[in-house]
N, C-alpha and C positions, 0 to 999 in steps of 0.2 A: 783300636776306634777313635778318630780323633770328637774331642767333646767342648762342645761350644760353652760359652762361659753364657750366667743366668741373663745377663742383663743383652745379652747380643737375639739369644731366644723366645724372652718379649719383647725387639723388638723386632724381631722379624715377624713375627705373632701379630706385633698393632699393623704393622702393613700389610699383612695380613687381610683383619678388618676391617680396613678401611677401601680395600680397592676395589672400585664399580667390578673392576671381573668379577671376580672373589662371589660378590655379592650382587648376584641380576633380580631381589627381586625387589631393590632398590631401586630398581630402573625405571624409566616415567611411564607411569601406565598410559595403555592406547586406550587414543579418546574414542569417543566415552566414555569414561569410566564411571561416569553417576549423572544423575538427572539434568537437561539440560533446558535453562527459561529459553524463552519463546517471546519479547516486547511485541504489541500492536500497539500504534499509534491512533488507535481509533475504537467505538466504541462495539461491544458482543452486540449480535445481531447485525451489523454490517459487513458490506464484500470484503474489505477487504480479513477483517474477523475471519471472518466461513472458509476463505484462501488460506490464508498462518495454519488453523485447523486443523482441515486438509491435511492441508502439508507436515504440521508436526506428525499426527496422526500417523501419518503411511515414512516419516525420520524410523518410530521412532520402529512399527516393525518390521525397519530394516535394518538398523545397528543397533537397537537391542535396550535400549536406554529411551528414560517418560521424555519424551520434549511438552516439555508443560508451558501452553501461549497466557499471557499476563497482560491484557489492556492495560496502558496510561495513559488514560487521557486529558486532555486538557491540555490550556492554548492551542489552540486553532491547528495540534497537530506536536504544539512543540513539545511538551513536554513528553513526550514516547520514544521522539525522536533522539530527543537529549541523552533520557533514560538507556540510548541503544546502540549513541555515539558514545556513551564518562564510559559507561561502560566495561569491566578488564577484559583485552584481548585475549580470554586462557581457552573462548571455542567452546564455554557455557552460559554462556550468554550471544542468542542470537535475536534474529527479527524479520520484521518485515516493513519498509519501507516505501512509502506511496511516491507519486510524480509531486505529495507538497513538499515532500522535499528541497527543489528545484524552483520552490517560489519562497519558504518562510522567509530566508536568508534576505528576499528582494523589495520586502516588507520593514526588514531592518526588525523582527519577532522576530532570530538568532541569530548567529554565528558560525550555526551550524551547518554545515554545508554536502552536498554528497558524496564529496572526498572526504569525510571524518567516519565512513566506511570502509567495508572491505566487500564488493560485490563480488556473490556465489548464483545467481541463477536468476532468469527473469519469467518468471513465472503466469504471468495474465497483466491482459491489458483488454478496460472495455469503455466505452464511449458512453455519452450521458445521457438521457432520456427524458421526454419535461411530459411531468406529474402532474397532475391534476385531483382533488377529491373527488370523489365517486358525485357529488355531489354538483359540482361544481354548472356554472351554468353555459359553459367551455367545453367545445366536446370536437371542438378542432382546433390545432397547433395558428391555426391561420384567426380564429375566435380569440382566440386571447393573446397570441401578437395586436391585434386590433383592439383590447381593452388596453394593454397595455402605451398601445400609442396614443390611447382619449387618454388617460390616466393619468395626472399632475404628481410630477416629477418623486420620487420617495412616497405613496399612497401604498403601491402592491408589492406584497410583503415575499419573499424567496426564500428558499437554503437547501443543503443539504452537505456540508461539511463548512471546515472555517473560515471565516475569513480571508482574501484573497486564495481559498485553497483553489484545487483544479473542479470544482464543479461553483466554484464561484465567477472560477475567470474564462468556466466555457457559457457563464449566463452572459458575462462581460460582450465578449465577442458575439455571440448574438444578437446585442441589443446593438452591436457594434456596427456588422449586419443589416439590423435593419436604420441605421440612421439615429442611434440614440445615444446620450454614455450611461459612460457606465452602471452609470448609481441612480441613473433613472425609476430604475427596481430595486430599492431598499436590499440589502440582505442580511438575513438573519442568522448569525452565526453557531453554530453544531457543530456537535464533538465525532459529527460521524453519520453517515445517509438514513438508517435506522432510526434514531432520537429524528431528526429530522421528520423522514418521515409518518411517524407518530403525529407530530404534529402539524403536518397536513390534514392525516386524518382528522386529527382532534377541534377543523375548525381553523387554527392558528395561520396556517398560512394558505399565499393566491396559488402555488405552484412550486413544483421542486426539479433541482436541476440535478439529479445522482443517476448514475446507471444505472440502468431496466432491471440484473439480476436485484442488485440492493434494495428498489421496490417491489420486487416481485409477491413481498410477502402479503402486502398491503393491495394486490395486482388483484392478489390469486381469495383474498379474503373478501370482495368487491369493495374497496373505501379510499379505492384508487383511482385514477387510471394515468397510461400514457399514452401522449400526446403524438411523439414525434423524439426519431433518434437525431442526435449530429454527429448521424458517420458515412461515408460513399455511398454503402449501403446501408440494403435491409439485418437485420438481426434472423441466423436460422432456427433460434429459437423464440421469437417472439418473429413471425411474416406480417404480425397485420401490423406492426407499428408503424409509419411511412416514416422514411429519410424529409430532413424540411428541403434538401432540394427537391424531391417530392409532391410534399405540401406546400411548400413558398417560394419553390426558384433559386433559395437560401441555400449553396454550398460549404459553410462552411464545419468543417466537422470539428470534435476535440479527442483524449482520453487519455485514461488514467492509469501507470503500470504500478505492477506490484515488484519487489523484488525481495528476491530473499540473501541476506545480509548481514553480517559479523559488526564488533564495532571496525575499526581500520588499526592495519601491526594484528592483524588476528595468524598465529603461526601457519607456515606453511604448511604440516602437517592436519592440522586441518578442514583447511583450505583442501590435501589432497582428499582427505578425505569423506569430506560433504557434496564436495561439486560431481560431482558422477554419481552420487545418491541423490542428488533431485532432481535431473536430467530424468534416470531412472524412474521414481517417481513419477515428475509430470507423459510419460509415457507409458506408466503404469494402466490397467482398468479401470480401475478403484477412483483415479483420478481426472481422469479422462469420462468417465461416467458424471460422477460428482460436480465436473462443468458444464457438460453437455446440460446435463437435468433442469441450472442454477440459467442458465445460457451466460454464462460467464465466457470474455471470448482468451480462447485459449493459441498463447500464446510465451512461448520459451524462446531466448540469447540463458547460453553460457555468460559463466563468472567474465570473461572480460567483453564479450559483447554486448554484456551489461550495463559496462560502466562504463562502452562510449553511449548507449543508449539512454541515461545515465547523465552525460556529462553534454551533448546534445540536447536534450530536453532542461536542461538548465538556460542554456544561451537562450533558445527556442522561449520558454515561458519566460523571459528574464522581458528579451524585448517586448513578445505580449504584453504580460504589465505592464512593463515601462508606458507605451502606445495608451490604454486601457484606463490609465495612471492611479494602479494601487501599486506603483515602486515606487521607494522607498528610499531603498540604496543605490 
């Protein structure tokens, strides 16, 4: 029998120890193997927060790990969007971005754009409504419009999101359609629709421009009224609210999209794991029932199509902001 020298045996043993084929336990665990953080750039209680929380709940159900929503507010959405864009691209920080990401850089507020994210799925799109306090003297959107036209520039106040955000641009578009300057109504920045609606109910604003679902809590509580929606047709969940076209003969419309993303450079295996699950989440009865019950717009696009929508929105919204005098970049 041939006997190997002791040094050869030790070398062979060391080779076995470091061989990846001999040690499958050292292989990377399948994603997700631990909790995932979901960043929301807007305040708790708003529409974006509601959408990301139901998505997180259903992702957790499908993938077997906690998906924990963290609200990172401030800077008109800059804080949360930046935190998400600059997080580690390992699949353990995902989140939701909104149309504002196609607007913030035009204002010179950040260098972060939609290109800093890996789109995973468009889950929702909502048009803005025009809301007033329940004790407001304006019973119709035409009443409000006449009061705005008669007011001195800057006297009336509105809110719904941060400075230069999608709901701010919706207001600017409506004012422009009425032949007024974008700053004729003073915009009061907020960290989302929820705090803006609270300010409206407290009497601090003349009106808000935000999605009707985001205003629903105050509407249901009898503390606010929605006068019109900036959409081509009435919302199925709110059939009694007229469109601007019906109420004023103004065809202006707008919308806010919400996209689940990760930071750019997200591993292919993470994208391959989460993209089909997001489609399954969107098609689930739980998600459909949740969104329909709140009147949220049910719109879906896969990762590739969502990326195309973001690119299109960046160009369209940039052009609109330039025309409204809201762009600095």
